[in-house]
Structures are given as structure tokens and as C-alpha cells.
C-alpha positions in Angstrom: -121.7 152.2 298.2 -121.8 148.7 299.7 -120.8 148.5 303.3 -120.7 144.7 303.2 -120.1 143.0 299.9 -122.3 140.2 298.7 -120.8 136.9 299.8 -121.8 133.4 298.7 -125.3 132.6 300.0 -125.8 129.5 297.9 -123.3 126.7 297.4 -124.1 126.5 293.6 -126.6 128.1 291.3 -128.0 124.7 290.4 -128.7 123.6 294.0 -132.5 123.7 293.5 -132.5 122.3 290.0 -130.1 119.4 290.8 -132.2 118.3 293.8 -135.4 116.6 292.8 -138.4 116.8 295.1 -138.2 113.0 295.6 -137.0 112.1 299.1 -133.5 110.6 299.1 -132.9 108.7 302.4 -129.1 109.3 302.2 -129.3 113.1 301.7 -131.8 115.7 302.9 -132.3 119.2 304.2 -131.2 120.2 307.7 -131.9 123.5 309.4 -129.0 124.9 311.3 -129.8 127.3 314.1 -126.6 129.4 314.5 -125.0 131.4 317.3 -126.0 135.1 317.1 -124.7 136.8 314.0 -122.9 133.8 312.8 -124.9 133.0 309.6 -122.4 134.4 307.1 -119.4 133.0 308.9 -121.0 129.6 308.8 -121.9 130.0 305.1 -118.3 130.9 304.3 -117.1 127.8 306.2 -119.7 125.5 304.4 -118.6 127.0 301.1 -115.0 126.3 301.8 -115.9 122.7 302.8 -117.8 122.2 299.5 -121.1 121.5 301.3 -124.5 122.3 299.7 -126.0 125.2 301.6 -128.5 128.1 301.3 -128.5 131.3 303.4 -131.4 133.4 302.2 -130.4 137.0 302.1 -131.8 140.4 301.2 -130.3 143.8 300.4 -130.7 146.3 303.2 -130.1 150.0 302.6 -129.7 152.8 305.1 -129.0 156.5 304.8 -126.2 157.8 306.8 -124.7 161.3 306.4 -126.3 161.7 303.0 -124.8 158.4 301.8 -126.7 155.3 301.0 -125.1 152.3 302.6 -125.9 148.9 301.3 -125.5 145.6 303.1 -126.8 142.0 302.7 -128.6 140.6 305.7 -130.1 137.1 306.4 -133.8 136.9 305.6 -134.2 134.5 308.5 -131.7 135.6 311.2 -130.1 132.6 312.9 -130.9 130.0 310.2 -128.8 128.4 307.5 -130.0 125.4 305.5 -127.8 122.6 304.3 -128.6 119.7 302.0 -126.5 116.6 302.6 -125.9 113.4 304.4 -125.8 112.8 308.2 -122.0 113.1 307.9 -122.4 116.6 306.3 -124.6 117.5 309.3 -122.0 116.3 311.8 -119.2 118.2 309.9 -121.3 121.3 310.1 -121.7 120.9 313.9 -117.9 120.8 314.2 -117.7 124.5 313.1 -118.7 125.5 316.7 -121.1 128.1 315.2 -124.3 126.1 315.6 -126.6 126.1 318.6 -129.0 123.4 317.2 -129.6 121.2 314.2 -133.3 120.9 313.5 -134.3 117.7 311.6 -136.7 118.2 308.7 -139.7 115.9 308.7 -141.3 117.1 305.5 -138.3 117.3 303.1 -140.5 118.0 300.0 -142.3 121.0 301.6 -139.1 122.6 302.9 -137.4 122.1 299.5 -140.4 123.7 297.8 -140.5 126.6 300.2 -136.7 127.3 299.9 -136.9 127.1 296.1 -139.6 129.7 296.1 -137.5 132.0 298.4 -134.5 131.5 296.1 -136.6 132.4 293.1 -137.6 135.7 294.8 -134.0 136.5 295.6 -133.1 135.8 291.9 -135.8 138.1 290.7 -134.1 141.2 292.2 -137.3 142.5 293.7 -137.1 144.4 297.0 -137.8 141.8 299.7 -139.1 142.3 303.3 -138.7 139.6 305.9 -141.9 138.6 307.6 -141.3 137.5 311.2 -144.8 136.2 311.8 -147.1 134.8 309.2 -150.4 136.5 308.7 -153.5 135.0 307.1 -154.0 135.9 303.5 -155.7 134.8 300.3 -153.8 132.3 298.3 -152.9 133.6 294.8 -150.8 132.8 291.7 -148.8 135.4 289.9 -150.0 135.5 286.3 -147.8 138.3 284.9 -144.3 139.5 285.5 -140.9 138.0 286.4 -142.5 135.9 289.2 -145.1 134.4 286.9 -146.3 130.9 288.0 -145.4 131.4 291.7 -148.1 130.8 294.3 -148.2 132.4 297.8 -150.4 134.6 299.9 -151.4 138.2 299.3 -151.7 140.5 302.3 -152.2 144.3 302.7 -149.5 146.1 304.5 -149.2 149.9 304.8 -151.8 150.3 302.0 -149.8 148.1 299.7 -150.4 144.6 298.3 -147.6 142.3 299.3 -147.0 138.8 297.9 -145.7 136.5 300.7 -143.8 133.3 300.2 -143.7 131.2 303.4 -141.1 128.9 304.9 -143.7 127.0 306.9 -141.2 125.1 309.0 -139.9 128.3 310.5 -143.3 130.1 310.6 -141.7 133.0 308.7 -141.7 134.3 305.2 -140.6 137.0 302.8 -142.7 139.5 301.0 -142.5 141.6 297.8 -144.7 144.4 296.7 -147.0 143.5 293.8 -149.7 145.0 291.7 -153.2 143.6 291.9 -153.5 143.1 288.1 -150.5 140.6 288.3 -152.3 138.0 290.4 -155.3 135.6 290.3 -157.0 133.6 293.1 -156.0 130.0 293.6 -158.3 127.2 294.7 -157.5 125.7 298.1 -156.3 122.3 296.9 -153.3 123.8 295.0 -150.0 123.6 296.9 -148.2 126.8 297.9 -144.8 127.9 296.7 
């Protein structure tokens, strides 16, 4: 039984398909660092204001008194991503839920990383937040629902984990994967 219901975590399903990877000088990604535990409140406010935003979340389950409780938690606690103009950024700051607004120098890389995280969320796979990035071999998924994605493969608790990184935050998200599903990638291929 859900303890906390799934709330909007993305302004619109087409956010990543509507935005091309070309840099638009009038609109871009901004990283909002929120006050503690304010991510969902900020996402609700941005949704009400009609702003383009992305709050990466994952399902978290706990067992309490023989009942499974399900809630949805931010993958990157403290961070919400908005895509918009400088005016959109200023309006976001007026919510009084933000500690800092981090400018994004490499718009294309952040867009690519967030799109990969969104694809993992859409896949329905069980995700694990990775607080610090670990070295791993770059691979491409050749089979399954995540086919075509590239990322790193690491071993964790005797399991192979596929990791998608959000390099700007130096964090990532991992899903368990079988070795037959992946193939090595040459170093000159971009991650995501």
C-alpha cells in the first residue's frame, strides 16, 4: 500500500523529446538546490506555474509490521531541474524553497544525462541512487527494454549494475543487469 502517492515529477511526458540537444540561448537547464526535503513541494509549485521541470524519483519500499509501504523519493536529494528562460529561473527563486541556483555550462551533456535517467525511470526497473561515482567499464545495452543506452557497469554485492551518471552532480543511478545484455563500448562513444 502506498504511503506517499506518486506526484508529478515531470512537467510533461514530451519534455525530453520536445527539447533538441541544440543549445538555445533564450532557454536552458538550471539546477535548483532546494531546502531540505523541499523537492516535491517545489515540483508541485513548478507544475502549478506551468514550468518545465524534472524531479528524478524512485520507488522505495519498506516493511513495517508485516506490511510493505511504498513511497517515492528523489533520486538526487536536494535537486530539481528546470528548463526555461532566465525569467523562469527568477520565478522559481521566488518560491522561497531554493538555497541556490546552479548554472549549467554544458547544456547538451546535462540534457543527455537527464534524458538517460528519465528513460531508466520509464523502464520500471528497480533503481538505486549512487551517491558517489565509481570507475567502471563503459558498456552499451544490446538486449532488453534499455537497449541502446550506454553507461558504466560496476559490480556491487556480487551483482552487475548498469550505472547512468549525471556528471554535473557527480551522482548517478543504477539498475541490476545481466551480463549477456551488454557489450563493451569504445572510449570515443559518448555516455548516456
